[in-house]
N, CA, C and O of each residue as an XYZ file, in Angstrom:
580
protein
N     115.015   -203.511    118.161
C     114.087   -203.351    118.366
C     112.446   -203.299    117.418
O     111.711   -202.640    118.153
N     111.900   -203.577    116.562
C     111.094   -202.982    115.687
C     110.180   -202.340    116.277
O     110.170   -202.165    117.495
N     109.289   -201.908    115.472
C     108.129   -201.297    115.920
C     106.821   -202.015    116.992
O     106.290   -201.668    118.047
N     106.674   -203.243    115.996
C     105.803   -203.989    116.784
C     106.344   -204.646    117.645
O     105.471   -204.973    118.448
N     107.837   -205.245    118.101
C     107.909   -205.417    118.985
C     107.930   -204.299    120.512
O     107.699   -204.496    121.705
N     108.274   -203.284    119.817
C     108.402   -201.940    120.939
C     106.733   -201.877    121.559
O     106.452   -201.885    122.758
N     105.415   -201.792    120.048
C     104.136   -201.844    120.970
C     103.902   -202.971    121.577
O     102.674   -203.056    121.570
N     104.139   -203.482    121.868
C     103.649   -205.079    122.676
C     104.635   -205.170    123.895
O     104.413   -205.891    124.868
N     106.055   -204.153    123.716
C     106.810   -204.468    124.993
C     105.973   -203.181    126.175
O     105.766   -203.389    127.370
N     105.655   -202.038    125.501
C     105.246   -200.958    126.275
C     103.605   -200.952    126.581
O     102.953   -200.040    127.089
N     103.082   -202.419    126.055
C     101.493   -202.094    126.157
C     101.310   -204.111    126.262
O     100.764   -204.765    125.374
N     101.898   -204.703    127.509
C     101.641   -205.606    127.520
C     100.139   -206.230    127.434
O     100.220   -207.445    127.258
N      98.781   -205.769    127.504
C      97.947   -206.296    127.545
C      97.402   -206.384    126.083
O      96.368   -207.012    125.854
N      98.035   -205.813    125.190
C      98.306   -206.371    123.289
C      98.451   -208.020    123.482
O      97.515   -208.681    123.032
N      99.374   -208.620    124.015
C      99.230   -209.675    124.116
C      98.360   -210.297    124.631
O      97.762   -211.179    124.016
N      97.975   -209.840    126.417
C      97.055   -210.906    127.200
C      95.892   -211.276    126.462
O      95.497   -212.438    126.567
N      94.804   -209.840    125.161
C      94.088   -209.825    124.219
C      94.540   -211.251    123.408
O      93.893   -212.297    123.465
N      95.671   -211.074    122.717
C      96.149   -211.832    121.445
C      96.048   -211.010    120.188
O      96.050   -211.713    119.178
N      95.983   -210.044    120.026
C      96.225   -209.111    119.086
C      97.862   -209.652    118.555
O      98.912   -209.659    119.196
N      97.627   -210.012    117.363
C      99.007   -210.076    116.218
C      99.131   -208.773    115.656
O      98.129   -208.063    115.569
N     100.092   -208.432    115.317
C     100.728   -206.837    114.670
C     101.410   -207.627    113.458
O     102.336   -208.435    113.523
N     100.705   -207.178    112.330
C     101.064   -207.977    110.718
C     101.715   -206.841    110.530
O     102.863   -207.283    110.574
N     101.784   -206.178    110.427
C     102.930   -204.787    109.299
C     102.510   -203.996    110.328
O     101.606   -204.213    111.135
N     103.714   -202.459    110.169
C     103.740   -201.178    110.411
C     104.783   -200.494    109.435
O     105.997   -200.617    109.269
N     103.709   -199.657    108.815
C     104.570   -198.791    107.613
C     104.458   -197.570    108.429
O     103.846   -197.481    109.493
N     105.315   -196.342    107.635
C     105.006   -194.696    108.274
C     103.063   -194.698    107.848
O     102.474   -195.234    106.909
N     102.711   -194.135    108.626
C     101.558   -194.399    108.794
C     100.179   -194.718    109.212
O      99.187   -194.216    109.740
N     100.784   -196.191    108.526
C      99.434   -197.145    108.687
C     100.150   -198.724    109.462
O     101.329   -198.817    109.801
N      99.301   -199.635    109.583
C      99.572   -200.605    110.243
C      98.018   -201.334    110.117
O      96.867   -200.963    109.885
N      98.786   -202.693    110.442
C      97.923   -203.971    110.450
C      98.021   -204.617    111.310
O      99.137   -204.767    111.807
N      96.840   -205.303    111.873
C      96.735   -206.271    112.492
C      96.148   -207.466    112.738
O      95.444   -207.607    111.738
N      95.998   -208.321    113.352
C      94.514   -209.125    113.248
C      94.324   -209.907    114.554
O      95.429   -210.233    114.989
N      92.999   -210.455    115.577
C      92.887   -211.436    116.246
C      92.176   -212.734    116.252
O      90.972   -212.949    116.388
N      92.893   -213.334    116.125
C      92.277   -214.872    115.666
C      90.588   -214.871    116.528
O      90.301   -214.225    117.536
N      89.901   -215.583    115.929
C      88.856   -216.236    116.364
C      88.574   -216.909    117.652
O      88.150   -217.988    117.236
N      88.527   -216.987    119.059
C      88.709   -217.495    120.244
C      87.814   -217.242    121.289
O      87.731   -216.264    122.031
N      87.128   -218.319    121.232
C      86.439   -218.566    122.585
C      86.322   -217.231    123.151
O      85.410   -216.428    122.953
N      87.534   -217.067    124.005
C      87.970   -216.069    125.192
C      87.493   -214.257    125.003
O      87.444   -213.375    125.860
N      87.243   -214.217    123.747
C      87.172   -213.139    122.870
C      86.084   -213.171    122.429
O      85.918   -212.220    121.664
N      85.137   -213.861    122.528
C      83.882   -213.435    122.061
C      83.094   -212.788    123.473
O      83.497   -212.607    124.622
N      81.580   -212.498    122.694
C      80.763   -212.312    123.553
C      79.557   -213.188    123.904
O      79.660   -214.084    123.065
N      78.525   -213.453    124.608
C      78.040   -214.361    125.028
C      76.848   -214.552    123.945
O      75.990   -215.399    124.197
N      76.752   -213.688    122.578
C      76.134   -214.433    121.422
C      77.055   -215.188    120.247
O      76.640   -215.781    119.252
N      78.905   -214.908    120.823
C      79.470   -215.939    119.713
C      79.882   -215.272    118.812
O      80.189   -215.783    117.736
N      79.994   -213.793    119.086
C      80.577   -213.079    117.705
C      82.073   -212.415    118.949
O      82.499   -213.156    119.835
N      82.591   -211.088    118.752
C      83.560   -210.793    119.015
C      83.189   -209.812    120.172
O      82.351   -208.911    120.127
N      83.635   -210.015    120.757
C      83.255   -208.962    122.294
C      83.588   -207.147    121.794
O      84.415   -206.959    120.901
N      83.023   -206.177    122.315
C      83.053   -204.930    122.022
C      84.767   -204.655    122.124
O      85.710   -204.199    121.477
N      84.295   -205.516    123.910
C      86.091   -204.912    124.046
C      87.193   -205.269    123.502
O      88.167   -204.516    123.474
N      87.194   -206.549    122.959
C      88.502   -207.161    122.159
C      88.355   -206.453    120.896
O      89.329   -206.654    120.171
N      87.508   -205.724    120.402
C      87.411   -204.984    119.089
C      88.120   -203.735    118.953
O      88.876   -203.422    118.033
N      87.718   -202.891    120.209
C      88.571   -202.301    120.600
C      89.631   -201.900    120.761
O      90.261   -201.065    120.112
N      90.012   -202.712    122.014
C      91.161   -203.230    122.090
C      92.503   -203.601    120.457
O      93.694   -203.382    120.233
N      91.567   -204.115    119.868
C      92.811   -204.660    117.966
C      92.587   -203.144    117.630
O      93.550   -202.404    117.435
N      91.050   -202.620    117.554
C      91.620   -201.405    116.619
C      92.651   -200.204    117.192
O      93.337   -199.463    116.488
N      92.578   -200.214    118.583
C      93.131   -199.252    119.623
C      95.113   -199.560    119.276
O      95.974   -198.693    119.132
N      95.247   -200.789    119.246
C      96.740   -201.432    119.092
C      96.677   -201.282    117.883
O      97.898   -201.159    117.797
N      96.293   -201.162    116.682
C      96.810   -201.012    115.281
C      96.657   -199.669    114.769
O      97.116   -199.357    113.670
N      95.779   -198.530    115.816
C      96.129   -197.395    115.856
C      97.121   -196.900    116.396
O      97.689   -196.008    115.766
N      97.677   -197.306    117.752
C      98.798   -197.220    118.622
C     100.271   -197.826    117.391
O     101.238   -197.067    117.319
N     100.292   -198.717    116.811
C     101.052   -199.024    115.692
C     101.355   -197.959    114.498
O     102.506   -197.869    114.072
N     100.475   -197.279    114.048
C     100.009   -195.972    113.519
C     100.991   -194.792    114.230
O     101.847   -194.046    113.756
N     100.646   -194.914    115.112
C     101.603   -193.404    116.311
C     102.847   -194.402    116.089
O     103.370   -194.145    115.005
N     103.363   -195.246    116.627
C     104.913   -195.302    116.882
C     105.246   -195.700    115.547
O     106.344   -196.250    115.450
N     104.514   -195.553    114.379
C     105.377   -194.970    113.385
C     105.860   -194.054    112.839
O     106.676   -194.035    111.917
N     105.089   -192.761    113.710
C     105.609   -191.571    113.567
C     106.175   -191.132    114.478
O     106.919   -190.157    114.367
N     105.936   -191.803    115.692
C     106.946   -191.188    116.819
C     107.438   -192.135    117.567
O     107.917   -191.677    118.604
N     107.514   -193.236    117.471
C     108.253   -194.540    117.502
C     109.660   -193.639    118.488
O     109.732   -193.647    119.717
N     110.440   -193.080    117.742
C     111.678   -192.753    118.449
C     111.730   -191.478    119.782
O     112.776   -191.127    120.328
N     110.458   -190.976    120.084
C     110.105   -190.618    121.179
C     110.027   -191.572    122.498
O     110.309   -191.142    123.616
N     109.682   -192.687    122.292
C     109.701   -193.926    123.601
C     110.699   -193.192    124.648
O     110.600   -192.354    125.544
N     112.011   -194.196    123.863
C     113.262   -194.223    124.840
C     113.875   -192.379    125.323
O     114.944   -191.933    125.739
N     112.659   -191.823    125.012
C     113.272   -190.516    125.311
C     112.578   -189.792    126.186
O     112.723   -188.576    126.309
N     111.553   -190.688    127.039
C     110.393   -190.342    127.908
C     109.040   -189.229    127.201
O     108.351   -188.505    127.921
N     108.827   -189.355    125.002
C     107.994   -188.504    125.509
C     106.848   -189.017    125.710
O     106.853   -190.234    125.899
N     105.570   -188.336    125.740
C     104.266   -189.010    126.212
C     103.318   -188.945    125.271
O     102.898   -187.919    124.736
N     103.086   -189.712    125.134
C     101.852   -190.743    123.557
C     100.490   -191.085    124.476
O     100.987   -191.832    125.318
N      99.772   -191.032    124.645
C      98.606   -191.150    124.554
C      97.521   -190.861    124.221
O      97.408   -189.913    123.443
N      96.190   -191.644    124.734
C      95.114   -191.428    123.965
C      94.179   -190.526    124.435
O      93.672   -190.581    125.555
N      93.883   -189.471    123.361
C      92.514   -188.894    124.434
C      91.207   -188.676    123.943
O      90.426   -187.813    124.343
N      91.010   -189.536    123.024
C      89.765   -189.980    122.777
C      89.669   -191.175    121.799
O      90.632   -191.687    121.228
N      87.753   -191.728    121.628
C      87.693   -192.677    120.386
C      86.232   -192.679    120.046
O      85.336   -192.245    120.770
N      86.133   -193.076    119.168
C      84.362   -193.062    118.510
C      84.637   -194.219    118.490
O      85.711   -194.668    118.890
N      83.249   -195.217    117.788
C      82.899   -196.400    117.587
C      81.911   -196.324    117.231
O      81.107   -195.698    117.921
N      81.403   -197.034    115.748
C      80.868   -197.326    115.009
C      80.519   -199.117    114.693
O      81.218   -199.695    113.862
N      79.586   -199.754    115.307
C      79.740   -201.476    115.343
C      78.609   -201.142    113.953
O      77.808   -200.209    113.999
N      78.718   -202.011    112.850
C      78.075   -202.200    111.840
C      77.834   -203.658    111.440
O      76.848   -203.757    110.710
N      78.413   -204.759    111.690
C      78.134   -205.754    111.787
C      78.535   -206.724    112.920
O      79.568   -206.606    113.580
N      77.887   -207.406    113.030
C      78.860   -208.758    114.521
C      79.750   -209.300    113.307
O      79.592   -209.565    112.115
N      80.779   -209.320    114.269
C      82.188   -210.200    113.848
C      82.652   -211.595    114.268
O      83.167   -211.906    115.342
N      82.319   -212.529    113.019
C      82.777   -213.929    113.745
C      83.276   -214.552    112.607
O      82.717   -214.766    111.531
N      84.848   -214.919    113.131
C      85.686   -215.308    112.901
C      87.025   -214.233    113.030
O      86.990   -213.271    113.796
N      88.062   -214.509    112.269
C      89.088   -213.548    112.472
C      89.358   -212.620    112.104
O      89.750   -212.536    110.940
N      89.293   -211.717    112.759
C      89.015   -210.253    112.628
C      90.363   -209.540    112.307
O      91.280   -209.586    113.126
N      90.491   -208.885    111.127
C      91.471   -207.853    110.560
C      91.561   -206.550    111.204
O      90.492   -206.288    111.756
N      92.347   -205.727    111.327
C      92.087   -203.860    111.370
C      93.188   -203.465    110.624
O      94.347   -203.879    110.628
N      92.561   -202.478    109.899
C      93.576   -201.740    108.888
C      93.479   -200.524    109.570
O      92.332   -200.080    109.605
N      94.522   -199.707    110.243
C      94.951   -198.610    110.654
C      95.452   -197.220    109.483
O      96.042   -197.581    108.465
N      95.233   -195.919    109.650
C      95.672   -195.091    109.113
C      95.383   -193.645    109.517
O      94.286   -193.193    109.847
N      96.577   -192.979    109.434
C      97.003   -191.436    110.082
C      96.243   -190.628    109.111
O      96.682   -190.360    107.992
N      94.712   -190.115    109.704
C      94.149   -189.098    109.021
C      95.087   -188.043    108.532
O      96.186   -187.980    109.084
N      94.751   -187.056    107.400
C      95.824   -186.390    107.670
C      97.275   -186.827    107.120
O      97.601   -188.014    107.143
N      98.239   -185.703    106.562
C      99.407   -185.970    105.975
C     100.220   -186.029    107.322
O     100.314   -185.143    108.171
N     100.970   -187.698    107.314
C     101.885   -187.865    108.053
C     103.573   -186.751    108.473
O     104.355   -186.786    109.424
N     103.526   -186.168    107.622
C     105.109   -185.946    107.768
C     104.738   -184.110    108.273
O     105.471   -183.279    108.810
N     103.225   -184.019    107.788
C     102.642   -182.582    108.149
C     102.681   -182.905    109.702
O     103.363   -182.152    110.397
N     102.094   -183.827    110.232
C     101.684   -184.257    111.475
C     102.932   -184.205    112.291
O     103.020   -183.503    113.298
N     104.054   -185.087    111.764
C     105.146   -184.936    112.562
C     105.929   -182.983    112.537
O     106.584   -182.333    113.351
N     105.479   -182.756    111.407
C     106.220   -181.486    111.262
C     105.835   -180.582    112.428
O     106.771   -180.001    112.978
N     104.695   -180.387    112.856
C     103.955   -179.924    113.772
C     104.178   -180.120    115.264
O     104.523   -179.252    116.066
N     103.931   -181.366    115.498
C     105.215   -181.896    116.594
C     106.404   -181.337    116.755
O     106.600   -180.853    117.870
N     107.590   -181.226    115.669
C     108.872   -180.930    116.217
C     108.665   -179.394    115.936
O     109.642   -178.858    116.458
N     107.829   -178.372    115.335
C     107.929   -177.043    115.739
C     107.247   -176.983    116.856
O     107.882   -175.987    117.205
N     106.527   -177.148    117.734
C     106.038   -176.733    118.767
C     106.147   -178.033    120.113
O     105.829   -177.765    121.271
N     106.434   -178.831    119.866
C     106.750   -180.061    120.744
C     105.411   -180.891    121.145
O     105.511   -181.768    122.004
N     103.984   -180.585    120.443
C     103.011   -181.614    121.054
C     102.120   -181.330    119.374
O     102.405   -180.703    118.353
N     100.913   -182.210    119.839
C     100.334   -182.592    118.639
C      99.150   -183.464    118.911
O      99.421   -184.355    119.717
N      98.326   -183.468    118.621
C      97.155   -184.595    118.317
C      96.786   -184.408    116.995
O      96.566   -183.425    116.288
N      96.775   -185.720    116.836
C      95.961   -186.018    115.502
C      94.892   -187.295    115.613
O      94.752   -187.964    116.637
N      94.209   -187.495    114.443
C      93.734   -188.860    114.464
C      93.980   -189.938    113.930
O      94.874   -189.701    113.118
N      93.692   -191.113    113.895
C      93.762   -192.453    113.041
C      92.405   -193.216    112.861
O      91.802   -193.780    113.774
N      92.127   -193.170    111.936
C      90.700   -193.934    111.490
C      91.547   -195.664    110.959
O      92.527   -195.988    110.288
N      90.473   -196.369    111.731
C      90.881   -197.941    112.205
C      89.573   -198.438    111.010
O      88.514   -197.845    110.807
N      89.940   -199.369    110.525
C      88.874   -200.393    110.173
C      88.708   -201.616    110.455
O      89.676   -202.253    110.038
N      87.659   -202.518    111.160
C      87.926   -204.240    111.666
C      86.744   -204.676    110.191
O      85.655   -204.289    109.766
N      87.725   -205.630    109.856
C      86.512   -206.403    108.706
C      86.874   -207.668    109.266
O      87.972   -207.798    109.807
N      86.019   -208.663    109.187
C      85.962   -210.189    108.583
C      85.834   -210.428    107.479
O      84.879   -210.129    106.762
N      87.295   -211.305    107.058
C      86.845   -210.956    105.594
C      87.204   -209.762    104.765
O      88.167   -208.995    104.770
N      85.965   -209.872    103.956
C      85.971   -208.374    103.309
C      84.645   -207.679    103.998
O      84.253   -206.598    103.559
N      84.243   -208.063    104.646
C      82.823   -207.509    104.992
C      83.586   -206.561    106.303
O      84.375   -206.924    107.176
N      82.979   -205.215    106.013
C      83.422   -203.888    107.204
C      82.698   -204.538    107.936
O      81.813   -205.238    107.445
N      82.981   -204.434    109.843
C      82.514   -204.504    110.989
C      82.171   -203.861    111.942
O      81.161   -203.846    112.645
N      83.708   -202.960    111.906
C      83.124   -201.870    112.795
C      84.187   -200.579    112.444
O      85.288   -200.879    111.984
N      83.884   -199.291    112.642
C      84.647   -198.526    112.198
C      85.344   -197.393    113.283
O      84.406   -196.645    113.557
N      86.514   -196.942    113.996
C      86.636   -196.930    114.692
C      87.538   -194.970    114.294
O      87.868   -194.558    113.182
N      87.642   -194.405    115.316
C      88.483   -193.300    114.840
C      89.128   -193.013    116.367
O      88.351   -192.765    117.289
N      90.600   -193.058    116.600
C      91.414   -193.031    117.651
C      92.268   -191.491    117.559
O      93.109   -191.239    116.695
N      91.835   -190.544    118.661
C      92.604   -189.177    118.787
C      93.785   -189.155    119.685
O      93.657   -189.472    120.868
N      95.039   -188.765    119.142
C      96.204   -188.997    119.850
C      96.847   -187.638    120.387
O      96.837   -186.508    119.899
N      97.426   -188.156    121.595
C      97.916   -186.737    122.240
C      99.776   -187.253    121.787
O     100.237   -188.381    121.616
N     100.340   -186.124    121.725
C     102.011   -186.604    121.618
C     102.191   -185.265    122.227
O     101.363   -184.372    122.049
N     103.459   -185.081    123.077
C     104.000   -184.244    123.750
C     105.512   -184.181    124.113
O     105.884   -185.263    124.567
N     106.191   -183.536    124.071
C     107.651   -183.377    124.133
C     107.678   -184.079    125.538
O     106.708   -184.102    126.295
N     109.282   -184.828    125.882
C     109.849   -185.247    127.189
C     109.935   -184.235    127.973
O     110.752   -183.420    127.545
N     109.382   -183.894    129.064
C     109.529   -182.763    130.351
C     110.767   -183.055    131.072
O     111.092   -182.373    132.043
């Protein structure tokens, strides 16, 4: 099972919203959400909840790129907090580009040394070349108990 399949299997809500994961590489993930009426708000733009879910999904891909091996072992991986800055209304298919903040190897090394780590993943949502939303998700990873 590849990391995109792993993510959609452990978080079925991703499929419910319709987020498509395009690529996961170490420390990075891209995803998109097609423009559909059922993910729009009353103004005909992307609903804030759908934008958040798209960003969280891409950030989750980043997390799995670093810690996916812990899932079958029962590792604890959870979102701790997030910040959101809406910059412009999103009209059209929305792309997410997520990347780990900091050095991915150092983050994994910190976990390996102590069995826990918290770290940030930054996400930009765009429609075409226009940045619509900037998000930062803080993740917690803990060793299996």
